[in-house]
C-alpha positions as semicolon CSV with decimal commas, in nm:
position;residue;x (nm);y (nm);z (nm)
1;M;1,320;3,133;2,977
2;T;1,579;3,109;2,693
3;K;1,819;3,377;2,631
4;T;1,923;3,454;2,275
5;S;2,180;3,688;2,131
6;T;2,317;3,799;1,795
7;S;2,662;3,845;1,715
8;K;2,778;4,204;1,595
9;T;3,026;4,028;1,353
10;N;2,866;3,840;1,074
11;V;3,109;3,519;1,031
12;N;2,893;3,389;0,718
13;L;2,988;3,750;0,576
14;Q;3,310;3,699;0,293
15;N;3,541;3,958;0,295
16;H;3,424;4,354;0,233
17;S;3,670;4,402;-0,027
18;M;3,494;4,156;-0,302
19;F;3,168;4,406;-0,260
20;Q;3,335;4,707;-0,407
21;P;3,078;4,910;-0,619
22;R;3,140;4,918;-0,961
23;T;3,279;5,303;-1,093
24;D;3,387;5,176;-1,411
25;I;3,166;5,335;-1,690
26;E;3,311;5,165;-1,984
27;S;3,208;4,821;-1,839
28;D;2,832;4,929;-1,812
29;A;2,875;5,062;-2,173
30;E;3,006;4,689;-2,237
31;I;2,701;4,547;-2,058
32;D;2,444;4,792;-2,254
33;L;2,600;4,708;-2,602
34;F;2,580;4,295;-2,505
35;Y;2,229;4,327;-2,374
36;D;2,140;4,547;-2,722
37;Q;2,294;4,269;-2,951
38;I;2,105;3,961;-2,800
39;K;1,786;4,146;-2,712
40;S;1,608;4,037;-3,018
41;K;1,712;3,686;-2,971
42;L;1,557;3,721;-2,631
43;D;1,256;3,853;-2,720
44;R;1,241;3,604;-3,014
45;L;1,314;3,290;-2,733
46;A;0,997;3,410;-2,501
47;K;0,771;3,458;-2,805
48;N;0,851;3,161;-2,990
49;P;1,007;2,884;-2,777
50;Q;1,138;2,569;-2,969
51;D;0,915;2,259;-2,894
52;E;1,238;2,100;-2,701
53;T;1,205;2,363;-2,487
54;I;0,865;2,334;-2,440
55;N;0,920;1,962;-2,365
56;K;1,161;2,016;-2,109
57;I;0,978;2,252;-1,897
58;L;0,687;1,974;-1,921
59;A;0,901;1,682;-1,816
60;Y;1,078;1,928;-1,526
61;S;0,682;2,015;-1,383
62;R;0,599;1,632;-1,421
63;S;0,874;1,578;-1,237
64;K;0,814;1,741;-0,891
């Protein structure tokens, strides 16, 4: 029979200080402002893709 175990310390996990939650309200406002500025452009891309974009997607799907 094979015995298995799991380490209590995850060696693949990076330093926990990198994963601190954001508390900066100003950066949330900046993100919202940025999204509001590009939202119409993103909507337009989704509704009216350029022929070049469609051709790239088709070429990629055929290569798989």
